[in-house]
C-alpha positions as CSV (number, residue, x, y, z in Angstrom):
1,M,97.7,105.9,124.7
2,S,95.7,109.1,124.5
3,N,94.3,110.6,127.7
4,L,90.8,110.1,126.2
5,I,91.1,106.4,126.7
6,Y,90.9,106.8,130.4
7,K,89.9,110.4,130.9
8,N,87.8,112.5,128.5
9,C,89.5,115.9,128.8
10,R,87.8,117.1,125.6
11,S,84.2,116.5,126.0
12,K,83.3,120.1,125.6
13,V,82.1,121.1,122.3
14,A,84.2,124.2,122.1
15,M,87.1,122.0,121.3
16,L,85.2,120.5,118.4
17,A,84.4,123.9,117.0
18,V,88.1,124.3,116.3
19,K,88.4,120.8,114.7
20,A,85.3,121.4,112.6
21,M,87.3,123.6,110.3
22,V,88.5,120.4,108.7
23,V,85.0,119.7,107.5
24,L,84.1,123.1,106.3
25,T,83.8,121.8,102.8
26,L,82.7,118.3,103.7
27,F,79.1,118.8,102.5
28,T,78.7,121.7,100.1
29,G,75.0,122.3,100.9
30,C,75.7,123.5,104.4
31,E,77.5,126.6,105.3
32,D,77.6,127.0,109.1
33,Y,79.7,124.1,110.4
34,L,81.8,126.3,112.6
35,D,78.8,127.4,114.6
36,I,78.9,124.3,116.8
37,V,77.6,126.1,119.9
38,P,76.1,129.6,120.5
39,D,78.6,132.3,121.2
40,N,80.3,132.1,124.6
41,V,78.6,128.8,125.4
42,A,80.8,125.8,125.6
43,T,78.8,123.1,127.2
44,I,77.8,119.7,125.7
45,D,74.2,120.3,126.4
46,N,73.8,122.9,123.6
47,A,75.0,120.6,121.0
48,F,71.9,118.4,121.2
49,T,69.1,120.9,121.9
50,L,68.1,121.1,118.3
51,R,68.5,119.2,115.0
52,N,70.7,121.9,113.5
53,E,73.2,121.8,116.3
54,A,73.3,118.0,116.4
55,E,73.9,117.8,112.7
56,K,77.0,120.0,113.1
57,Y,78.3,117.6,115.8
58,L,77.7,114.7,113.4
59,F,79.6,116.3,110.6
60,T,82.4,117.0,113.0
61,L,82.7,113.3,113.5
62,Y,83.5,112.9,109.9
63,A,86.5,115.2,110.3
64,Y,88.3,112.3,112.1
65,L,88.4,110.2,108.9
66,P,92.0,109.9,107.6
67,D,93.0,112.4,104.9
68,H,94.1,109.7,102.5
69,G,93.8,112.0,99.5
70,D,96.9,113.8,100.7
71,G,100.2,112.0,100.4
72,W,101.3,113.6,103.7
73,Y,98.6,111.7,105.5
74,N,98.4,108.4,103.7
75,A,100.8,106.0,105.3
76,G,99.8,103.2,102.9
77,M,101.1,105.4,100.0
78,M,104.3,106.7,101.4
79,A,105.5,104.4,104.2
80,G,106.2,101.3,102.2
81,D,108.0,100.7,98.9
82,E,105.4,101.9,96.4
83,I,106.2,105.6,95.9
84,W,109.7,107.0,96.4
85,L,110.7,110.5,97.0
86,P,114.0,112.5,96.5
87,L,116.0,111.6,99.6
88,S,117.8,114.9,100.1
89,I,114.5,116.8,100.1
90,E,111.9,114.6,101.8
91,N,114.0,112.8,104.5
92,P,113.8,115.5,107.3
93,W,110.1,116.3,107.2
94,H,107.9,113.7,105.6
95,A,106.8,111.4,108.5
96,A,105.3,108.6,106.5
97,F,108.2,108.5,104.1
98,R,110.6,108.4,107.0
99,I,109.0,105.1,108.0
100,A,110.0,103.8,104.5
101,L,113.5,104.9,105.3
102,G,113.5,102.8,108.5
103,Q,113.3,105.7,111.0
104,Q,110.3,104.6,113.0
105,N,110.7,104.8,116.7
106,P,108.7,104.4,120.0
107,T,109.6,107.7,121.6
108,F,107.9,109.9,119.0
109,P,106.4,107.4,116.6
110,L,106.2,108.6,113.0
111,Y,102.7,109.0,111.6
112,D,101.2,108.4,115.0
113,E,97.4,108.0,114.9
114,W,97.3,106.9,118.6
115,T,97.9,110.5,119.9
116,G,97.6,112.5,116.7
117,R,101.3,113.4,116.5
118,R,101.7,112.9,112.8
119,K,105.1,114.5,112.3
120,G,106.9,112.4,114.9
121,N,108.5,115.4,116.7
122,G,106.0,116.1,119.4
123,D,103.8,118.2,117.1
124,W,100.1,117.4,117.3
125,S,99.1,118.0,113.7
126,H,96.0,115.8,113.3
127,L,92.9,114.6,115.1
128,A,93.7,111.6,117.3
129,M,91.6,108.5,116.5
130,W,90.7,108.0,120.2
131,D,89.2,111.5,120.3
132,G,87.1,110.6,117.3
133,I,85.9,107.3,118.9
134,N,85.0,109.0,122.2
135,N,83.1,111.8,120.4
136,C,81.2,109.2,118.4
137,N,80.2,107.7,121.8
138,I,79.2,111.1,123.2
139,F,77.1,111.7,120.1
140,I,75.4,108.3,120.3
141,D,74.6,108.7,124.0
142,N,73.1,112.1,123.6
143,M,71.1,111.3,120.4
144,L,69.5,108.4,122.2
145,D,68.5,110.6,125.2
146,P,64.8,111.2,124.9
147,N,65.3,114.7,126.4
148,N,67.4,115.8,123.5
149,V,66.8,116.9,119.9
150,G,63.0,117.3,120.3
151,D,62.6,118.5,116.7
152,M,63.8,115.3,115.2
153,D,61.8,112.2,114.3
154,S,63.0,108.7,115.5
155,L,63.9,107.5,112.0
156,E,66.4,110.3,111.4
157,I,67.8,109.9,114.9
158,E,68.4,106.2,114.2
159,Q,70.1,107.0,110.9
160,W,72.5,109.5,112.5
161,V,73.3,107.1,115.4
162,A,74.0,104.5,112.7
163,E,76.4,106.7,111.0
164,A,78.3,107.4,114.3
165,K,78.4,103.6,114.9
166,V,80.0,103.0,111.5
167,L,82.5,105.8,112.0
168,K,83.4,104.3,115.4
169,S,83.8,100.9,113.7
170,Y,86.1,102.3,111.0
171,F,88.3,104.2,113.5
172,H,88.8,100.9,115.4
173,F,89.6,99.1,112.2
174,H,92.1,101.8,111.1
175,L,93.9,101.5,114.5
176,M,93.7,97.8,114.4
177,R,95.6,97.4,111.1
178,M,98.2,99.8,112.4
179,Y,98.7,98.6,116.0
180,G,97.2,95.2,116.0
181,P,95.2,94.5,119.2
182,I,93.8,97.7,120.6
183,P,91.5,98.8,123.4
184,I,87.8,98.6,122.6
185,Q,86.1,101.9,123.4
186,K,82.5,100.7,123.6
187,T,81.0,103.6,125.5
188,T,81.8,107.2,126.5
189,I,84.6,107.6,128.9
190,P,83.2,110.0,131.5
191,I,85.3,113.1,132.4
192,T,85.1,112.0,136.1
193,I,87.3,109.0,135.5
194,T,90.9,109.9,136.3
195,E,92.6,106.4,136.5
196,P,93.7,104.4,133.5
197,I,91.2,101.7,132.8
198,S,91.8,100.5,129.2
199,S,94.0,97.6,128.1
200,R,94.6,96.1,124.7
201,Q,91.9,93.5,123.7
202,P,92.5,90.3,121.7
203,I,92.2,90.8,117.9
204,D,89.1,88.5,117.8
205,S,87.3,90.7,120.3
206,V,88.2,93.9,118.4
207,V,86.9,92.3,115.2
208,H,83.7,91.1,116.9
209,Y,82.8,94.5,118.1
210,I,83.5,96.2,114.8
211,G,81.1,93.7,113.1
212,K,78.6,94.0,115.9
213,W,78.4,97.8,115.6
214,I,78.1,97.6,111.9
215,D,75.4,95.0,112.0
216,E,73.4,97.3,114.4
217,A,73.9,100.2,112.1
218,V,73.2,98.8,108.6
219,P,69.3,98.5,108.9
220,Y,69.1,102.3,109.6
221,L,71.4,103.5,106.9
222,P,70.2,104.5,103.3
223,R,71.0,102.1,100.5
224,E,72.3,105.0,98.5
225,I,72.7,108.8,98.8
226,T,69.8,110.5,97.1
227,N,70.6,114.2,98.0
228,R,73.8,114.3,96.0
229,T,74.1,118.1,96.5
230,D,74.4,118.0,100.2
231,D,75.1,114.4,101.4
232,L,77.7,112.8,99.0
233,G,80.3,111.2,101.2
234,R,78.0,110.3,104.1
235,L,77.8,106.7,105.1
236,N,75.4,104.2,103.6
237,K,74.8,100.5,103.5
238,P,77.5,99.6,100.9
239,I,80.2,101.6,102.8
240,A,79.3,100.0,106.1
241,L,79.3,96.5,104.7
242,A,82.6,97.2,102.9
243,I,84.2,98.2,106.2
244,K,83.0,95.0,107.8
245,A,84.2,93.0,104.9
246,K,87.7,94.5,105.1
247,T,87.8,93.9,108.9
248,L,87.0,90.2,108.5
249,L,89.4,89.9,105.6
250,Y,92.2,91.2,107.8
251,A,91.1,88.9,110.6
252,A,91.4,85.9,108.3
253,S,94.8,86.9,106.9
254,P,98.1,85.3,108.0
255,L,99.3,88.3,110.1
256,F,96.2,88.3,112.3
257,N,95.1,84.6,112.1
258,G,97.5,82.4,114.2
259,D,100.8,83.9,113.1
260,P,103.5,82.2,115.3
261,D,105.5,85.4,115.5
262,F,102.7,87.0,117.7
263,A,101.3,83.9,119.4
264,D,103.2,84.9,122.7
265,L,102.1,88.5,122.8
266,T,99.9,88.8,125.9
267,D,98.4,91.5,128.1
268,K,99.4,92.2,131.7
269,E,97.0,89.4,132.8
270,G,98.7,86.8,130.5
271,N,95.8,86.7,128.0
272,N,96.8,86.1,124.4
273,L,96.2,89.1,122.2
274,F,96.5,87.1,118.9
275,P,95.1,83.7,118.1
276,T,97.6,81.0,118.8
277,A,96.6,78.9,115.8
278,P,95.1,79.7,112.4
279,D,91.3,79.3,112.2
280,P,90.3,78.5,108.6
281,T,86.6,79.3,109.3
282,K,87.6,83.0,109.4
283,W,88.0,82.8,105.6
284,E,84.5,81.6,105.3
285,K,83.2,84.5,107.5
286,A,85.3,86.9,105.3
287,R,83.9,85.4,102.1
288,D,80.3,85.8,103.3
289,A,80.9,89.4,104.5
290,I,82.6,90.4,101.2
291,K,79.8,88.9,99.1
292,A,77.2,90.8,101.2
293,A,79.1,94.0,100.5
294,I,79.3,93.3,96.8
295,D,75.6,92.4,96.5
296,M,74.7,95.6,98.4
297,A,77.0,97.6,96.1
298,H,75.4,96.1,93.0
299,S,71.9,96.9,94.3
300,S,73.0,100.5,94.8
301,D,74.1,100.8,91.1
302,H,77.9,100.4,91.7
303,Y,79.8,98.8,88.8
304,L,83.2,98.8,87.2
305,Y,84.0,102.0,85.5
306,R,84.5,102.2,81.7
307,Y,85.4,105.1,79.5
308,E,82.3,105.6,77.4
309,N,80.6,108.3,75.3
310,D,83.9,109.0,73.5
311,T,83.7,112.3,71.7
312,R,87.4,112.5,70.8
313,D,87.7,109.6,68.5
314,L,90.4,108.0,70.6
315,S,92.3,104.9,69.8
316,D,91.4,101.6,71.4
317,D,94.8,101.7,73.3
318,T,93.9,105.1,74.9
319,K,90.4,104.0,75.7
320,K,91.7,101.0,77.6
321,E,94.1,103.2,79.5
322,L,91.3,105.6,80.4
323,N,89.1,102.7,81.5
324,F,91.7,102.3,84.2
325,R,92.7,106.0,84.9
326,G,89.0,107.0,85.0
327,A,88.2,104.3,87.6
328,I,90.3,106.3,90.1
329,T,90.0,109.9,88.9
330,T,86.4,110.3,87.9
331,R,84.5,112.2,90.6
332,W,82.0,110.0,92.3
333,A,82.5,107.2,89.7
334,P,80.1,104.3,89.9
335,E,83.0,102.1,90.9
336,H,83.6,104.2,94.1
337,V,81.8,102.4,96.8
338,W,83.3,104.9,99.3
339,A,84.8,108.2,98.2
340,L,86.1,110.4,101.0
341,S,84.4,113.8,100.5
342,N,86.6,115.2,103.3
343,S,89.7,114.3,101.3
344,Y,90.2,115.3,97.6
345,F,93.4,114.2,96.0
346,N,95.6,117.3,95.8
347,N,99.0,115.9,94.8
348,Q,98.6,115.7,91.0
349,F,101.4,118.2,90.5
350,L,103.7,115.9,92.4
351,C,102.9,113.1,90.0
352,M,103.0,114.8,86.6
353,P,106.2,116.1,85.0
354,P,106.6,118.6,82.2
355,T,105.9,117.1,78.8
356,E,107.2,117.7,75.3
357,R,104.8,119.8,73.2
358,S,103.3,121.4,76.2
359,E,103.3,125.2,76.6
360,N,103.9,124.7,80.3
361,T,107.3,123.3,81.0
362,S,107.9,124.8,84.4
363,R,109.1,122.4,87.1
364,F,107.6,124.8,89.7
365,N,104.2,123.7,88.5
366,L,104.8,120.1,87.3
367,W,107.2,118.5,89.8
368,G,106.8,114.8,88.8
369,Q,108.5,114.0,92.1
370,W,106.6,110.9,93.0
371,A,108.5,107.9,91.6
372,A,107.6,104.3,91.2
373,P,110.5,101.9,92.0
374,L,111.6,99.6,89.2
375,R,110.1,96.6,90.9
376,L,106.7,98.2,90.4
377,A,107.3,98.7,86.7
378,K,108.3,95.1,86.4
379,L,105.2,94.0,88.4
380,F,102.7,94.7,85.6
381,Y,101.8,91.9,83.2
382,T,102.8,91.7,79.5
383,K,100.2,92.5,76.9
384,N,99.3,88.8,77.1
385,G,98.2,89.1,80.7
386,V,100.9,87.1,82.4
387,P,104.0,88.1,84.4
388,I,107.0,89.2,82.3
389,E,109.0,86.3,83.8
390,E,106.4,83.8,82.7
391,D,105.5,84.9,79.2
392,K,106.8,82.2,76.9
393,T,106.1,84.3,73.8
394,L,107.9,87.5,74.8
395,D,111.5,87.8,75.9
396,F,112.1,90.1,78.8
397,G,115.4,88.5,79.8
398,N,117.1,91.9,79.5
399,P,114.3,94.3,80.5
400,L,116.5,97.4,80.1
401,E,117.8,96.6,76.6
402,V,117.1,99.7,74.4
403,R,114.6,99.4,71.6
404,K,113.3,101.9,69.1
405,A,109.5,102.5,69.0
406,T,107.6,102.3,65.7
407,L,104.4,103.8,64.4
408,V,102.5,100.8,65.9
409,D,103.6,102.0,69.3
410,R,102.5,105.6,68.8
411,Y,99.7,105.6,71.4
412,K,102.2,104.4,74.1
413,I,105.6,105.5,73.0
414,E,106.8,108.2,70.7
415,P,107.7,106.7,67.3
416,N,111.4,106.4,66.6
417,Y,112.2,107.1,70.3
418,E,114.7,104.7,72.0
419,T,113.6,103.4,75.4
420,A,113.9,100.3,77.6
421,R,112.5,97.0,76.4
422,L,110.5,97.0,79.7
423,N,108.3,99.7,78.3
424,F,107.1,97.6,75.3
425,D,104.5,94.9,75.0
426,R,102.9,95.7,78.4
427,E,99.3,95.5,79.5
428,P,97.0,98.7,79.4
429,R,97.3,99.2,83.2
430,F,101.1,99.6,82.8
431,Y,100.6,102.5,80.4
432,G,97.7,103.8,82.5
433,S,99.7,103.8,85.7
434,L,103.2,104.9,84.7
435,G,105.0,107.6,82.8
436,F,108.5,106.8,81.4
437,D,111.2,108.1,79.1
438,G,109.6,108.4,75.7
439,G,106.2,107.4,76.9
440,V,102.9,109.0,75.9
441,W,101.1,110.9,78.7
442,Y,97.7,111.4,77.3
443,M,95.9,114.5,78.5
444,A,92.7,115.9,76.9
445,D,94.4,119.3,76.4
446,G,97.3,117.7,74.6
447,N,95.6,118.6,71.3
448,D,93.0,121.2,70.5
449,D,90.4,118.5,69.7
450,G,91.6,116.2,72.6
451,A,92.9,113.5,70.1
452,D,95.6,111.1,71.1
453,E,97.7,111.4,67.9
454,N,100.9,113.3,68.8
455,N,99.8,113.9,72.4
456,F,102.2,114.7,75.2
457,Y,105.4,112.8,75.5
458,I,107.8,112.8,78.4
459,K,111.5,112.7,78.1
460,C,113.3,111.9,81.3
461,K,117.1,111.8,80.8
462,N,119.3,114.4,82.5
463,T,118.9,117.9,80.8
464,Q,115.6,116.9,79.3
465,L,112.3,118.5,80.5
466,A,111.3,115.7,82.9
467,G,114.8,114.8,83.8
468,Y,117.1,115.1,86.8
469,G,118.5,118.5,87.6
470,F,115.7,120.7,88.9
471,F,116.4,121.9,92.5
472,Q,113.8,119.7,94.3
473,S,111.4,118.0,91.9
474,W,113.4,115.3,90.2
475,N,112.1,111.7,89.9
476,E,114.4,109.2,91.7
477,T,113.7,106.2,89.5
478,G,112.6,107.4,86.0
479,Y,109.1,106.1,86.4
480,F,106.2,108.6,87.1
481,I,102.8,108.0,88.7
482,K,100.4,108.8,85.8
483,K,97.5,106.8,87.3
484,L,96.5,109.5,89.8
485,V,96.5,112.4,87.4
486,H,93.0,113.3,86.0
487,Y,93.3,113.3,82.2
488,E,91.0,116.3,81.9
489,S,93.1,118.5,84.1
490,S,94.5,121.5,82.4
491,T,98.3,121.4,82.1
492,N,99.0,123.0,78.7
493,G,99.5,126.6,79.7
494,Q,97.4,127.6,82.7
495,I,97.5,124.9,85.3
496,S,94.1,123.7,86.6
497,W,93.8,120.4,88.4
498,R,90.6,118.5,88.2
499,E,90.6,117.2,91.8
500,Y,88.5,114.2,92.9
501,P,87.4,112.6,96.2
502,W,89.8,110.0,97.3
503,P,88.4,106.5,96.4
504,E,88.8,104.7,99.7
505,V,87.0,101.6,98.5
506,R,86.5,100.7,94.9
507,L,84.3,97.8,93.6
508,A,87.4,96.2,92.0
509,D,89.0,96.1,95.5
510,L,85.9,94.2,96.8
511,Y,86.0,91.8,93.8
512,L,89.6,90.9,94.4
513,M,89.0,90.6,98.2
514,Y,86.2,88.1,97.4
515,A,88.3,86.1,95.0
516,E,91.0,85.9,97.6
517,A,88.6,84.6,100.3
518,L,87.0,82.1,97.8
519,N,90.4,80.7,96.9
520,E,91.3,80.3,100.6
521,V,88.1,78.4,101.3
522,S,88.2,76.3,98.1
523,G,91.6,76.2,96.4
524,G,91.6,76.9,92.7
525,S,88.0,78.1,92.8
526,A,86.5,78.8,89.4
527,E,84.3,81.4,91.0
528,A,87.3,83.2,92.3
529,R,88.8,83.3,88.8
530,A,85.5,84.8,87.5
531,Y,85.8,87.7,89.8
532,V,89.5,88.3,88.9
533,D,88.5,88.0,85.3
534,S,86.0,90.8,85.7
535,V,88.8,93.1,86.7
536,R,91.1,91.9,84.1
537,I,88.7,92.2,81.2
538,R,87.9,95.8,82.2
539,A,91.7,96.3,82.0
540,G,91.8,95.0,78.4
541,L,93.1,91.5,79.2
542,Q,91.8,88.0,78.7
543,G,90.7,85.8,81.7
544,V,93.1,84.0,83.9
545,E,92.6,80.5,82.4
546,T,93.0,81.7,78.7
547,S,96.0,83.8,79.5
548,W,97.9,81.2,81.4
549,L,97.0,78.3,79.1
550,T,98.1,80.3,76.1
551,Y,101.1,82.4,77.2
552,S,102.5,81.2,80.5
553,S,105.5,78.9,81.0
554,N,103.5,77.6,84.0
555,P,100.1,76.9,82.3
556,A,98.6,75.0,85.2
557,K,99.4,77.6,87.8
558,Y,95.8,78.8,88.2
559,T,94.5,75.3,89.1
560,S,96.1,75.0,92.5
561,Q,95.3,77.0,95.7
562,N,98.9,78.3,96.0
563,G,99.2,79.2,92.3
564,L,95.8,81.0,92.2
565,R,96.7,82.7,95.5
566,E,99.9,84.1,93.8
567,I,97.8,85.3,90.8
568,I,95.2,87.0,93.0
569,H,97.9,88.7,95.2
570,R,99.6,90.0,92.1
571,E,96.4,91.1,90.6
572,R,95.6,93.2,93.7
573,L,99.1,94.7,93.7
574,I,98.7,95.7,90.0
575,E,95.1,96.9,90.0
576,L,95.4,98.8,93.3
577,A,98.9,100.1,92.8
578,F,99.6,103.6,94.1
579,E,96.3,103.7,96.0
580,G,97.8,102.8,99.4
581,H,96.7,99.2,99.5
582,R,100.1,97.5,98.8
583,F,101.5,98.6,102.1
584,W,98.8,96.9,104.1
585,D,98.4,93.9,101.9
586,L,102.1,92.9,102.1
587,R,101.8,93.1,105.9
588,R,98.6,91.1,106.3
589,W,100.0,88.4,103.9
590,K,103.2,88.3,105.9
591,K,105.2,89.1,102.8
592,A,106.6,92.5,103.8
593,A,109.9,91.2,105.3
594,D,110.8,89.4,102.0
595,V,109.7,92.3,99.7
596,I,110.7,95.4,101.7
597,N,114.2,94.1,102.4
598,Q,115.0,94.1,98.7
599,P,116.7,97.3,97.6
600,V,114.7,100.1,95.9
601,K,116.0,100.4,92.4
602,G,115.6,102.8,89.5
603,L,117.3,104.0,86.3
604,R,120.5,106.1,86.2
605,I,118.6,109.4,86.1
606,T,121.7,111.6,86.1
607,E,122.8,110.3,82.7
608,T,122.2,112.0,79.5
609,T,122.5,109.3,76.8
610,T,120.0,106.5,76.2
611,A,122.4,103.7,76.8
612,E,123.7,105.1,80.1
613,Y,120.3,106.1,81.3
614,N,118.7,102.7,80.9
615,V,120.9,101.0,83.5
616,E,119.6,99.7,86.8
617,R,120.8,101.5,89.9
618,E,120.2,101.0,93.6
619,V,118.4,104.0,95.1
620,Y,118.1,102.9,98.7
621,Q,118.5,99.7,100.7
622,Q,115.3,99.5,102.8
623,R,115.3,97.6,106.1
624,F,112.3,95.7,107.5
625,I,112.8,94.1,110.9
626,A,110.3,91.2,111.5
627,P,108.2,90.9,113.4
628,R,108.7,94.4,114.8
629,D,107.8,96.4,111.7
630,Y,104.6,94.7,111.1
631,F,102.9,97.0,113.6
632,W,103.4,100.6,114.9
633,P,104.9,101.1,118.3
634,I,102.7,102.5,121.0
635,P,104.3,105.8,122.1
636,I,106.3,105.4,125.3
637,D,104.6,108.3,127.0
638,E,101.3,106.4,126.6
639,L,102.7,103.3,128.2
640,R,103.8,105.4,131.1
641,K,100.4,107.1,131.5
642,N,98.5,103.8,131.3
643,P,100.4,100.8,132.9
644,N,97.6,98.5,131.7
645,L,99.0,98.7,128.1
646,V,101.7,96.4,126.7
647,Q,104.1,97.4,123.9
648,N,104.2,95.7,120.5
649,K,106.9,93.2,119.9
650,G,110.4,94.6,119.1
651,W,109.8,98.1,120.3
């Protein structure tokens, strides 16, 4: 583990001055974040002499938040089976994607948050979480010292301390879902301590302290950010409660709650690090915490996003698609309970390919490299709101059978174009999430007036604009990630991306978390269905009961706990697809071994004809070794430095 766990070698603020570059644009109203200490002075004392200096230290703590708006630094996006990259290009240097390829190792772990070695080759390319936690503790200790920051009033001091406590809580949660049981860094580790003192603590203890720190912090945090010019992205009550809710949801989930695969993992003293048996009351605690987060979000004017105030006279089909796309890409959307102001999504060019009718057809600008495996395309519901394998009114028995689009399909597929049956009769989130051969890719600059008639189409067969053949930016599966591209970006001619803060927590996420907890407490819960229905109705679907009774070959599915659980799980995988949640959900549900060990498949992208292109092909055979791959390995060097640590199983 990092030296900071047992020896704070970096307590001097001069080190933070370098790291503060990460947050130079964190809060646009302040301009002097690099001036952490006066020139030539590198002692901790100066950081807390005045409010201005302490504020710079506080903002530096935010720099430790993960950069989830960048695919390089979002393991949830790239380390699973959700987004696939061209193997010959990405394999050598993309650490998170190398995990997807089965290359994780304990010597130089890939995407290593424990030490900050993100590339897996000994290169420290990020801020280690343990550094962030210890610096939170340094901040808290110094802010509570009555001899410091004499120009601040007590209320503001309490708010800033609360922010540091929530950041510390989130950093522990982030490490917990990666590594499982972790040390708990309650207080500052003094620089005078030279012996290893920390050991991994039981999951229940980690969860307890995360909740405790958040409970201490919430009363002193604002309900909402009022100074939107300077303070957007700073922590508030809804964010803090959402972090607590997620922590308790994980604690209740099968991976963390009495999983027999980890029942025998103990520390050096023989203490169990995981519960040895499931505790159903944890679902009740999760339920209550999630409801508290939802209620606080509602009171702070958060609600599910809808595309409104249409000035372009768009079709109902396109409006439903933009309801969904806008929920992710709209800056500071009301649905964003927590948007990361330190991390704007900057990978839109990797998602969007060149389109027909566009003036800009350069693959140097529009790579379209991020690909969705075929299993993700099959995951979305039919237009009737049920799985393609359950819809008794629509035949998807041969999903790649070629069909010709008609004028009725014009807002989804180019009329008279032949494409796979899989691309017809699907729910709005399918068309809002994915681009495919012959599909419409609505962008506001697709027409002079922004209309959706004859907007951009993509054509993906070999030799076509979005097809295979460009030197490094082909799409391995034939399905592109439309969901993450802001529809008001400029791509017709001069490229200009409308970037947005990464939505770390959306209200839809909280709704589905709550539905999951409700169903685990009371199987087949009508209230659980109501929260799922809120998300479905925004997506242009009918509610669960109506859809299953009318269209499903298993009409009673929603009435049982197991059936509703399956529905809720699938709803999460659809609604939150390509946002980095699937990776963690499959793990906490203990489904990863079954799902990830299935081959990644796509279309025959090297073919030039419709019939040959629309044939399933195996792209890669992933390998998930259970229980080993459910958690990251602790770096071997850290085990040598600190003999109190034990390794995760299988490593």
